[in-house]
C-alpha positions as CSV (number, residue, x, y, z in Angstrom):
1,X,45.3,-49.7,63.5
2,X,42.3,-51.1,65.7
3,X,42.4,-48.1,67.5
4,X,42.1,-45.7,64.3
5,X,39.7,-47.5,62.5
6,X,37.0,-48.8,64.9
7,X,33.2,-50.0,64.3
8,X,31.6,-47.9,66.4
9,X,33.1,-44.7,64.6
10,X,32.0,-46.6,61.5
11,X,28.4,-47.2,62.7
12,X,28.3,-43.1,63.9
13,X,29.4,-42.2,60.3
14,X,27.1,-44.4,58.3
15,X,24.3,-43.8,60.8
16,X,24.3,-40.1,60.0
17,X,24.6,-40.4,56.2
18,X,22.4,-42.9,55.5
19,X,19.6,-41.4,58.2
20,X,16.0,-40.7,57.1
21,X,16.8,-37.0,57.9
22,X,19.0,-37.0,54.9
23,X,15.8,-37.6,52.5
24,X,17.9,-40.3,50.3
25,X,20.9,-37.5,49.4
26,X,19.4,-36.8,46.1
27,X,20.9,-34.1,44.1
28,X,19.5,-30.7,44.1
29,X,18.0,-31.1,47.5
30,X,18.7,-29.8,51.1
31,X,19.5,-33.5,52.0
32,X,22.8,-33.8,50.1
33,X,23.7,-30.2,50.5
34,X,23.5,-31.5,54.3
35,X,25.3,-34.4,53.8
36,X,28.1,-32.6,52.2
37,X,28.6,-30.3,54.9
38,X,28.9,-33.1,57.4
39,X,31.6,-34.7,55.1
40,X,33.4,-31.3,54.7
41,X,33.2,-31.2,58.8
42,X,35.0,-34.5,59.1
43,X,37.3,-33.9,56.8
44,X,38.4,-30.8,58.6
45,X,38.2,-32.8,62.0
46,X,40.9,-35.2,60.4
47,X,43.3,-32.0,59.6
48,X,43.1,-32.3,55.9
49,X,43.8,-29.2,53.8
50,X,41.4,-28.0,51.0
51,X,42.3,-28.6,47.3
52,X,44.7,-25.4,46.1
53,X,42.9,-22.3,45.3
54,X,39.6,-23.3,47.2
55,X,38.7,-21.8,50.8
56,X,36.4,-24.6,51.2
57,X,36.2,-28.4,51.1
58,X,33.6,-27.9,48.5
59,X,34.3,-28.4,44.7
60,X,31.6,-26.8,42.9
61,X,30.7,-26.5,39.3
62,X,27.8,-25.7,37.3
63,X,26.1,-28.6,35.2
64,X,23.4,-28.2,32.6
65,X,20.0,-29.9,33.0
66,X,17.3,-30.3,30.5
67,X,13.8,-31.0,30.6
68,X,12.4,-32.6,27.2
69,X,9.4,-30.6,26.2
70,X,8.5,-31.7,23.2
71,X,10.0,-34.7,21.0
72,X,9.7,-36.5,17.7
73,X,11.7,-39.6,16.4
74,X,10.9,-41.4,13.3
75,X,13.6,-44.3,12.3
76,X,12.7,-46.0,9.1
77,X,9.7,-44.1,8.5
78,X,8.6,-45.3,11.9
79,X,7.2,-43.2,14.6
80,X,9.1,-44.2,18.1
81,X,6.7,-44.6,21.1
82,X,7.6,-42.0,23.8
83,X,8.5,-44.9,26.2
84,X,10.8,-45.8,24.0
85,X,12.7,-42.8,23.5
86,X,15.2,-40.7,25.7
87,X,16.9,-37.6,25.0
88,X,20.2,-36.4,26.5
89,X,19.5,-32.6,25.5
90,X,22.6,-29.8,25.3
91,X,20.6,-27.4,23.1
92,X,17.4,-25.8,23.8
93,X,16.1,-27.2,20.4
94,X,17.4,-29.4,17.7
95,X,16.5,-31.1,14.5
96,X,18.2,-34.0,12.6
97,X,17.3,-35.2,9.3
98,X,19.0,-38.1,7.4
99,X,18.8,-36.5,4.1
100,X,20.8,-33.5,4.9
101,X,22.7,-34.2,8.1
102,X,25.8,-36.4,8.9
103,X,24.7,-37.0,12.5
104,X,26.9,-40.2,13.8
105,X,24.2,-43.2,14.1
106,X,24.9,-46.2,16.6
107,X,23.1,-49.4,16.3
108,X,23.4,-51.8,19.3
109,X,22.3,-55.0,18.7
110,X,20.7,-57.7,20.8
111,X,23.4,-59.4,22.9
112,X,25.8,-56.5,22.8
113,X,27.1,-54.8,25.8
114,X,24.5,-52.3,26.1
115,X,25.6,-50.3,29.0
116,X,29.4,-49.9,28.0
117,X,28.0,-48.5,24.7
118,X,26.0,-45.8,26.3
119,X,28.2,-44.6,28.9
120,X,31.3,-44.7,26.5
121,X,29.2,-42.1,24.2
122,X,27.7,-40.1,27.2
123,X,31.5,-39.1,28.0
124,X,32.4,-38.5,24.3
125,X,30.5,-35.1,23.7
126,X,29.4,-36.1,20.2
127,X,25.9,-35.5,18.7
128,X,24.8,-39.1,18.4
129,X,21.8,-41.1,17.4
130,X,21.8,-44.4,18.9
131,X,19.0,-46.9,17.9
132,X,19.4,-50.3,20.0
133,X,17.3,-53.3,19.8
134,X,13.8,-53.9,21.6
135,X,15.5,-56.0,24.0
136,X,17.3,-53.7,25.9
137,X,14.1,-51.8,27.0
138,X,14.6,-52.8,30.6
139,X,17.8,-51.2,30.3
140,X,16.2,-48.0,29.0
141,X,13.8,-47.9,31.7
142,X,16.5,-48.1,34.1
143,X,18.4,-45.2,32.8
144,X,15.3,-43.5,32.8
145,X,14.7,-44.1,36.6
146,X,18.5,-43.0,37.3
147,X,17.4,-39.6,35.8
148,X,20.2,-39.5,33.1
149,X,18.6,-37.9,30.7
150,X,18.1,-34.9,32.6
151,X,21.7,-34.1,32.0
152,X,23.9,-33.5,29.0
153,X,26.6,-30.5,28.6
154,X,28.5,-31.9,25.6
155,X,26.6,-33.2,22.9
156,X,22.7,-34.3,21.9
157,X,22.1,-37.8,22.4
158,X,18.9,-39.4,21.0
159,X,18.3,-43.0,22.3
160,X,15.6,-44.8,20.8
161,X,14.3,-48.3,20.3
162,X,13.7,-50.0,17.3
163,X,15.0,-53.6,15.8
164,X,16.9,-52.4,12.9
165,X,19.9,-49.8,11.8
166,X,18.5,-46.3,11.1
167,X,18.7,-46.0,7.2
168,X,16.3,-43.0,7.5
169,X,15.5,-40.7,10.3
170,X,13.8,-37.6,11.7
171,X,14.3,-36.0,14.7
172,X,12.5,-33.3,16.3
173,X,13.6,-32.3,19.9
174,X,12.5,-29.1,22.3
175,X,14.1,-28.9,25.9
176,X,14.0,-26.5,28.8
177,X,17.2,-25.8,30.2
178,X,18.6,-25.3,33.6
179,X,22.1,-24.3,35.3
180,X,22.6,-25.5,38.4
181,X,25.2,-26.0,41.2
182,X,26.7,-29.2,42.1
183,X,29.6,-29.6,44.6
184,X,32.4,-32.8,44.9
185,X,33.8,-32.6,48.8
186,X,37.3,-32.9,48.5
187,X,40.0,-33.0,51.1
188,X,44.0,-32.9,50.7
189,X,46.5,-34.8,52.9
190,X,49.9,-33.6,51.3
191,X,52.6,-35.7,50.6
192,X,56.4,-35.4,51.6
193,X,58.9,-36.4,49.2
194,X,56.5,-37.1,46.1
195,X,53.9,-33.8,46.6
196,X,53.2,-33.7,42.9
197,X,52.2,-37.5,42.5
198,X,48.4,-38.1,43.5
199,X,46.6,-41.2,45.3
200,X,42.8,-40.8,45.1
201,X,40.4,-42.6,47.5
202,X,36.6,-41.8,46.6
203,X,33.4,-42.5,46.8
204,X,30.1,-41.1,45.8
205,X,27.7,-39.4,48.5
206,X,24.7,-38.9,46.4
207,X,21.3,-41.3,45.8
208,X,18.2,-41.6,45.0
209,X,16.1,-39.5,47.6
210,X,12.6,-40.0,47.9
211,X,9.9,-42.6,45.6
212,X,6.7,-44.0,46.1
213,X,6.2,-45.4,49.3
214,X,6.5,-49.3,50.0
215,X,4.7,-50.3,53.2
216,X,5.0,-46.9,54.2
217,X,8.8,-46.3,53.8
218,X,9.3,-43.9,50.9
219,X,13.3,-42.6,51.5
220,X,16.1,-44.5,49.8
221,X,18.4,-44.4,52.4
222,X,21.2,-45.5,50.3
223,X,22.9,-47.1,53.2
224,X,25.1,-49.6,51.1
225,X,24.8,-47.3,48.1
226,X,27.2,-45.6,49.0
227,X,27.3,-44.2,52.2
228,X,29.2,-47.5,52.9
229,X,31.8,-46.0,50.3
230,X,31.7,-42.5,51.9
231,X,32.4,-43.9,55.4
232,X,35.3,-45.7,54.1
233,X,36.8,-42.6,52.7
234,X,36.3,-40.6,55.8
235,X,37.6,-43.5,58.0
236,X,41.0,-43.7,55.8
237,X,41.3,-39.9,55.7
238,X,41.3,-40.2,59.7
239,X,43.8,-43.0,59.6
240,X,46.4,-41.6,56.9
241,X,46.2,-38.4,58.6
242,X,47.2,-39.8,61.8
243,X,50.0,-42.1,60.4
244,X,51.7,-39.6,57.9
245,X,53.2,-42.4,56.4
246,X,52.3,-41.1,53.0
247,X,54.7,-39.8,50.6
248,X,52.6,-39.4,47.7
249,X,49.7,-36.6,48.1
250,X,46.4,-38.3,48.8
251,X,43.1,-36.8,47.6
252,X,40.0,-37.8,49.7
253,X,36.7,-37.5,47.4
254,X,32.8,-37.4,47.9
255,X,31.7,-37.5,44.8
256,X,28.0,-36.0,43.7
257,X,25.7,-37.0,40.7
258,X,27.2,-40.5,40.4
259,X,23.4,-41.8,40.0
260,X,22.8,-39.2,37.5
261,X,25.6,-40.1,35.3
262,X,28.8,-39.7,36.7
263,X,29.0,-35.9,36.5
264,X,31.1,-35.3,39.9
265,X,33.8,-37.6,38.9
266,X,34.1,-36.6,35.3
267,X,34.5,-32.6,36.5
268,X,36.7,-33.8,39.2
269,X,39.2,-35.6,36.6
270,X,39.4,-32.6,34.1
271,X,41.1,-30.5,37.1
272,X,44.3,-32.8,37.2
273,X,46.9,-34.2,35.0
274,X,46.1,-37.8,34.7
275,X,49.8,-38.6,34.2
276,X,50.1,-37.2,38.2
277,X,47.5,-39.6,39.4
278,X,49.4,-42.8,40.3
279,X,46.0,-44.8,41.7
280,X,42.6,-44.4,42.5
281,X,40.6,-46.2,45.1
282,X,36.9,-46.4,44.5
283,X,34.8,-47.8,46.9
284,X,30.9,-48.6,46.5
285,X,29.1,-50.8,48.2
286,X,31.0,-52.8,50.8
287,X,28.1,-53.1,53.9
288,X,27.3,-56.7,52.8
289,X,29.3,-59.9,52.5
290,X,30.6,-60.9,49.2
291,X,29.8,-64.0,47.2
292,X,32.8,-65.4,49.1
293,X,31.8,-64.3,52.5
294,X,33.9,-62.1,55.0
295,X,37.3,-61.0,54.8
296,X,36.8,-60.7,51.0
297,X,35.8,-57.9,48.3
298,X,36.7,-57.9,44.6
299,X,38.3,-55.3,42.3
300,X,36.6,-54.0,39.0
301,X,39.0,-54.3,36.1
302,X,41.0,-56.5,37.7
303,X,42.8,-57.7,34.6
304,X,43.4,-54.2,33.4
305,X,46.4,-53.3,35.5
306,X,48.4,-54.9,38.3
307,X,46.7,-52.7,40.9
308,X,45.0,-55.6,42.6
309,X,48.2,-57.8,42.8
310,X,50.0,-55.1,44.3
311,X,46.9,-54.8,46.9
312,X,46.6,-58.7,47.5
313,X,50.7,-58.7,47.9
314,X,50.5,-56.3,50.7
315,X,47.8,-58.5,52.2
316,X,50.1,-61.5,52.4
317,X,49.6,-63.3,55.2
318,X,46.4,-61.8,56.4
319,X,43.2,-63.6,56.2
320,X,41.7,-61.1,53.7
321,X,41.3,-61.7,49.7
322,X,40.7,-59.4,47.0
323,X,39.3,-61.0,44.0
324,X,38.7,-60.3,40.3
325,X,35.2,-59.0,39.6
326,X,32.8,-62.0,39.5
327,X,30.1,-60.2,37.5
328,X,31.8,-59.0,34.2
329,X,28.6,-59.1,32.4
330,X,27.4,-55.8,34.4
331,X,30.5,-53.7,33.0
332,X,31.2,-52.2,36.8
333,X,34.5,-51.2,35.5
334,X,32.6,-48.7,33.1
335,X,29.7,-47.7,35.6
336,X,31.2,-46.1,38.6
337,X,33.3,-43.3,39.5
338,X,36.7,-44.8,38.5
339,X,35.7,-44.9,34.7
340,X,36.8,-41.5,34.0
341,X,40.2,-41.2,34.9
342,X,40.6,-45.0,33.9
343,X,39.7,-44.1,30.4
344,X,42.8,-41.3,30.7
345,X,44.7,-44.3,31.8
346,X,45.1,-43.9,35.5
347,X,44.9,-47.4,37.4
348,X,41.5,-46.4,38.8
349,X,39.7,-49.3,40.3
350,X,36.4,-49.7,42.4
351,X,36.5,-51.8,45.5
352,X,33.1,-54.0,46.4
353,X,31.4,-56.7,47.8
354,X,27.9,-56.3,46.5
355,X,26.7,-59.2,44.9
356,X,25.4,-57.8,41.7
357,X,23.3,-60.6,40.7
358,X,21.5,-61.2,44.0
359,X,21.7,-58.2,46.2
360,X,18.2,-58.0,47.7
361,X,18.1,-54.1,49.0
362,X,20.0,-52.9,46.0
363,X,18.2,-49.1,44.8
364,X,15.3,-50.0,47.4
365,X,13.9,-48.0,50.1
366,X,15.3,-51.1,52.4
367,X,18.9,-50.1,51.7
368,X,19.2,-49.2,55.6
369,X,22.4,-49.3,58.0
370,X,20.0,-52.3,59.7
371,X,20.7,-54.7,56.8
372,X,24.6,-53.7,56.8
373,X,27.3,-56.0,58.5
374,X,29.6,-53.3,60.0
375,X,32.0,-55.5,61.7
376,X,33.1,-57.1,58.1
377,X,33.0,-53.9,56.5
378,X,35.4,-52.4,59.2
379,X,37.5,-55.1,58.4
380,X,37.2,-54.3,54.8
381,X,37.9,-50.6,55.6
382,X,41.3,-51.8,57.4
383,X,42.0,-54.1,54.6
384,X,42.1,-51.2,52.3
385,X,44.2,-49.2,54.6
386,X,47.0,-52.1,54.9
387,X,46.9,-52.9,51.2
388,X,47.3,-49.4,49.9
389,X,50.2,-48.9,51.6
390,X,52.9,-49.7,49.2
391,X,51.1,-47.2,46.6
392,X,50.5,-44.4,49.6
393,X,54.5,-44.7,50.5
394,X,55.6,-44.4,46.8
395,X,57.2,-47.7,47.2
396,X,54.3,-49.2,44.8
397,X,53.1,-47.9,41.4
398,X,50.6,-49.7,39.4
399,X,50.4,-49.8,35.8
400,X,48.6,-47.8,33.4
401,X,45.4,-48.8,32.2
402,X,45.9,-49.5,28.3
403,X,43.6,-46.7,26.8
404,X,43.1,-48.1,23.6
405,X,41.6,-51.0,25.0
406,X,38.6,-49.2,26.5
407,X,37.4,-48.0,23.1
């Protein structure tokens, strides 16, 4: 293990992905294309195969983008200010009126789980008017900063801040639509006796790009978020390609567009029969110590399956511990690339160490390699490798997520 997962190799990989030359790996930029080429080359060096039917490691798909040109929304006879409005458009032009249309209308009351509601609706592909209490203004601005409103390929969604449910409404939206290409990067290590059963190791390689300068620095390097996760995936690909202890087929995936709404993982999940996917190890932000210190990490949705318990069993006798997610109010289980497959019943979980209540460099220009603990990160990657062996070998199979509990 020590010879196959080394700190100096971790430093090499994350140093490239989080370098200034990547310009923050924002989608539709040369930086993210350069990052994808690097990841593909690492998969090739590890001896991985491409997906069946693909001649390269890039899994490319078309995504519709939208730019709102003009919008006017009235709720209960009150016009909504543009600062309190977000549009997710799949049509160049649409209008709704309560008197003649039966568009689904949802009200998110103060204190309710705003993030879960928004992400569930965004995955649903319906035309929806979401009215959210004005106490969620900060959350709406957060969505705006992620550029989530630029994408929608299945339904028109309008989000308006208003203190009461919509008894009456009027909506008029005009948008400019674009078709753009995005690419996940996928490498395959075929299984032996259980080739049609899949185990996924994943992370997202996109980040926020370039923003307003802060003390002369304008690049959101995204070292922890999520070059650390991609580094783990590449390291695990190298490890398992050498050990060849996988009876099940392993898929190593670097997702695109996580920061813009999880569109890479959504497309990827649609290409597989979810019943054949036996587990998903999604890795997100493992470059800093957890709230418990060294040699520890947490698993989102720990209570939803026995995935975490199986991993901990395989670490019996070691000093490493996997804990349940200590930030349930953050709804991390629904916010990362594991969510799409989890909603299909797959025991898909995210492994992280990020202190979500106090992580100082999260989504800032200071998220750079120098702020990370690469020694601890190396040990986390080793722990993932060891803890996954039972699932990879086919000797262990986690229980499925109860889909009805996610609705």
